[in-house]
N, C-alpha and C positions, 0 to 999 in steps of 0.2 A: 497585648505587648507591653511589657514594662520597660520604660525608658528612663530609669533612674540616672543614667549617665548623660542625659541630655536635659538641659533646662532652658526654657523660654522665659525671658524677663521683659515685661511690659513696663516702659518708663514714661511717666506722664499720662495725662488723661486719654489721649488718643491711642497710645500703645496698650494701656490697660483695657480700653474698650474693645480693641481687636482681640486680645487674648480672652476676654470675657465672652465674646461671641464664639470663639473657638471652643470654650468650655461648655457653653450652652448647647451647641450644635452636635457635639460628639461625646460619647462616653469614653472613648479610647483616645486619650490626648497625652502629650508629654508633661513632665513636671513644669508647673507654671509659677511665676513669682510676679508680684506687682510692686512697683516703686513709685512713690509720689510724695510731694510735700503736703498735700491736702489730706489730712487725717480722716475727715468725714467721707471723702470719696473712697478712700481705701477700705473703710469699714463696709461700704455698700457694694463693692465690686464682686464679691463672691469667690475670689481666688484665695485659697487658704494661706499661702505663704506671702506675707506682706511686709514691706520695709518702708516705714515712714522716715523721711529724710528732712534735715534742716529745721528741727524743732526750734532752735534759737534763731536761725536766719529768717524763717517765715512765720514762726509762731503757729505752726499747724495749718496755715492757709496756703492758697496757691501763690504762684510767683507773679501773677498779673502779666503774663506774657513776656517776662524778662529772662532771657537765657542766662545772663550773668548771675542772676539770683538763683536759678536752677543749678548752675555749676557750683556756686558757693554752698548750697544746701547739700549737694552730693559730697563735696569735699568735707563738710562738717560731719557726715555720717559714714565715713569710710569704714570704721570698725563694724558697723552693722551690715554694710553692703558686702564686705569681704567674706561674710558667712554664707554667701549664695553658692559657692562653687566647690565645696569639698566633694571628691569622688565624681565630679562631672567631666565627661569626655569632651563635649563641645556645648557651646551655649549660643543662643540666638537672642539678641537684644532688639526689641521692637519699639519703635518710636514714631509718632506723627510729628513732623517738624513744622515750625512756624510759630509755636507758642514758646513758653518759658521752660517748663520742667523737662519735657521730652528732649528738646534741642540742647538745653544747657546741661542736664544730668547724664544724658546717654553717652557722651564721650567719656565721662568719668567712669561710668559702669563698664563700658567696653575696655577701658584701660585696666581696671581692676581685674576683669575676667582674664585678660591676657597675662597680667602679672601673676595670676594664680596658675599659669601653665595650661589654660583652657583655650582650645581653638575657638575664635569668636567671630560670628557672623552677625552683622547688623542688617535689619530690614527697616527701611524708612519710607514713609509716605511724604510726598510734597503737596502743598496746598492747591486747592482749586484756584483758578484765576479770580473768581468772584470774591475770594477772601482778601484780595488786595495786594499791592506791590510790597507793602511793608512786611507782611507775613512771608511772602516769597523770598524777600531779601534776607530775612532772619533765617529762614529754612536753608538757604544756600550756604550761608556762613556756618551754620551748625553742621551741615552735611560735610563741609570741608574738614571740620574738626573730628567728626566721626570716622571719616576715611583714614585720618592719621592714627586713630586709636584702635580700630578693629582690624582683623585679619582680612575680611572681605565685607562688601556692602552691596545689598540689593536695594535699588531705588524704585519705588512705585509712584509715578506722578499721578495724582488724583485726576488731573485734567484729561488724561487719556480715557478715563471711564465716563466722561461727560456724555458722550453720545449714547452710551448704554442706558443712562439714567433718563435722558431727554430733557430738553431745555425747559419744559413746562413743569417738570416734577418738583415737588417741595425740596428745599435745601436739606431737610432732615433725611429724605430718601437718598440723596447723593452720598451722605456719610454712611448710611446703612449699607449701601452698595459697596463702598470701600471696605467696610468691616467684613462683609461677606466674602468678597474676592480675596482679600488678604488673608483672612482666617483659613479659607480653603487652600490657598497656596502654602500657608505655614504648615498645615497638617500634612499636605502632600510632601513637603520638604522633609518633615520629621519621619514620615513613613519611608522615605527614600533611604534613610540610614538605619532603619530597624526592620524593614520587610525582608522576608526570605525570598530570594530571587532565583528564577530559573536561569535567566541570563543575568549575571551578577553585576550589580552597581552598588556602591556604598560611599561612606564618608571620604574615602581616599579619592574617589572620582570627583566628588563635590570640591574637595580642597584643590585638586589639580585644576579644575575649571576656574577656581577663584584665585589662583596664585598670582602674586604680583599686584602692587598698588595701582598698576595702570589698567586693571580690569574693571569694566562696567558690566554689571550682571543684571539680567532681566529674568524674572520668574513668573511663570503662568501655570495654571492647572485647569484641566477640562475633564468633563465626564458626559458621556452620551449613552443612550440605550437604543435598542431596536435592531432591525435586520440590516440597516445600512450604517451601522455604527462606525465602521472604519472611515468611509467617505464623509460622514457627518463630522467626525472628529478632525479630519484634515481640513474640512471647510471651516470649522471653528477656529483652527490655528490661523488660517488665511484671513479671517474676518476679525480677529481679536483686536480691539483697540489697544490693549496692553502690549501687543506685539506689533503695533502700528500697521495693521492689516498685512502682516507677514513680512514687512520690511526688516524687522529685527532678526528674523530667521535667515533671510537671504543675505544679510550683511554680517552675520555673526562669524567670528573666527573660531568659536567653540560652541558645541551644542551637546547637552545632556538630555536624553529622552528616556523616560521611565514609564512603561505601560503596565497597567494592572487590569486583569480581567478575571471572570469567574471560571469555574471548571469547564464551561462551554467555549472558552477562548481557543481558537485554533492557531496552528503555526502559520497558516496562510494569512490570517488576519494580522498577526504580528509583522509578517514580512511586508504586507501591503501598507501597513501603517508607517513603518520606518522608512520604506522606500518613498512613500508619498511625501513625507516631510523632508526626507533627505534630498529629494529632487528640487526642493525649494532653496536649498542651501548652496553655498559656494563649493566648488569642487575640492578645495583644499581645507575644508572645515575639519577641525578636530572633533570627532564624534564619539560620544559615550552612550551606550544603550543598555537598557535593562528591561526585563519583563518578569512579571510575577503573577501567580494565581492566588486569588483570595475568594473564599466561598461567598463573602458578602457582595461580590461583584457579579453574581449570576445574572446574565442578560445585559450587563453593562460593561463599558470600557472606559478606563480613566487614563489620563496622560499628565505627567509632570514634565514641564519643559524649562530648562535653564539655558539661557543664551549668554555668551560673554563676548564683549567687544572691547576694543581699546578706548580708554578715556580720551576725549579731545584734549589738546594742550590747553593749559590754564590761560584764560584771557587776562589782559592787563587789569590791575586794580582800579577801582573807581577813583575819579578825580573830583575836585570840588565843583560845585555848580549843578547843572541839571543831571550830569552823568552819575552823580552820587545817589540819585533816586532810582537808578536802573539796576536790574540784576546783571551779573556778569554775562549771562547768556544773552541778554538784550544788548549789552555793550558790544559783544562779539558780532551779533547780527548787524548792528548799526555800522560797525567798522568795515565789515565785509561789503555792505551795500553802498557805502560812501565812496568806494574806490571808483576812479574814473574809468568808464568802459573803453575798451579798445576793440571796436567792431566797425567794419566798413559797411557791409551789406548783410541783411538777414536772409537766410535761406527760406524758401516757401515750402520746403519739405515738412510734412507733419511729423513732429518728434514722437518717439515712443512714449507710452504712458507709464513705463516703469512699474512700480508696485500696484498701479491702478489698471494694469493691462487687461485683467479679467472682469472689470466692471462694465456694465452697459453704458453706451454713450447717452448723453443728455440732449434730447431734441426739443426745439421750440419753434413752432411754425415751420416745421419741415427742415430746419437747419440743426446740424450738430454743433451746439454752442460750446462743446469742449475744445473745439478748434478756434484759435483766436480770430477776431473779426478781420484783421488785415490779411490773414491767410485765406479766409473764405472769400474775400473780395478781390484777391489777386493783387494787392498793393505791395510794392517793393519799398522797403524803408532804407534809406541810405544816410550816411553821415558825412557831411562836408569835411574835408581835411582842414 
């Protein structure tokens, strides 16, 4: 498939690394471009279309983690960046947030893409917690700027993948896992708009899903093989950390499901797959579905899933003192938990497990420790007026 009207642009080291992984894993990929201040890194990346930015601002070096320096480098090189979008139908800007070039230059790249009349989607990763509060804080501020510049934004929090990697795995393995997951999702997203579909889905469906700045998008891609591939694929959706063990699906106001199978794919399998995932969703969900046959998928079944929810209202800005070191999400949690409780007596009825309802209970010395101790022991808690 030739996708000359689609361009993926990796901005900064993390974004370029993800697109390089995409390029290494598959022969059939969209047009790729790499944008960075670091000239040496650009030369090594392997992506043919490269734009070095900020020669005067950074002297061909990195930004040292300073997003403002990244922004100035991009503004200095607007003429070079503007050449990325002739004859492009839509573009995808990929950046790993928390550093300087990706977070600082990506909003400028998104803005220039839109000014060229190109529908612009940004895909951003957020730092692992072990990378520190400073990087998370920078990432959050840069994400706010990207949301204002792009038509739509898909956010992939690296921390959601932590349980896949395992706490004892080397840090390098964690970043490799992110690159693999995101590059797979990117290719699936690209094929979504270029595949020939039996049940049609295309860029118009993607744009409809992403409409409005109030939308928060989550993207995931899966692939299974074997005789039980439909059941296995549904289980992968339920267990995916990216989808918060299915909670993202059950709370989404919109879902796009695109299945790809080989010539052996049956209509019954398509029906069972879409019903199985649809049963996880709200009854009023806006649903877009597509199905395609690809000879490369003989014996396999793939699924691209895009979920959209409303963004939470913006929390108040940070104030001086300790709050200045917290992310806005941390401030919101702190504000909510600081409210005075209004509760007289706690019920002893065991509450439902919500999205954990299908998980096995945890027993220790014969007791289900998923049930709070005061409930197991029959203690009633009361609050004096």
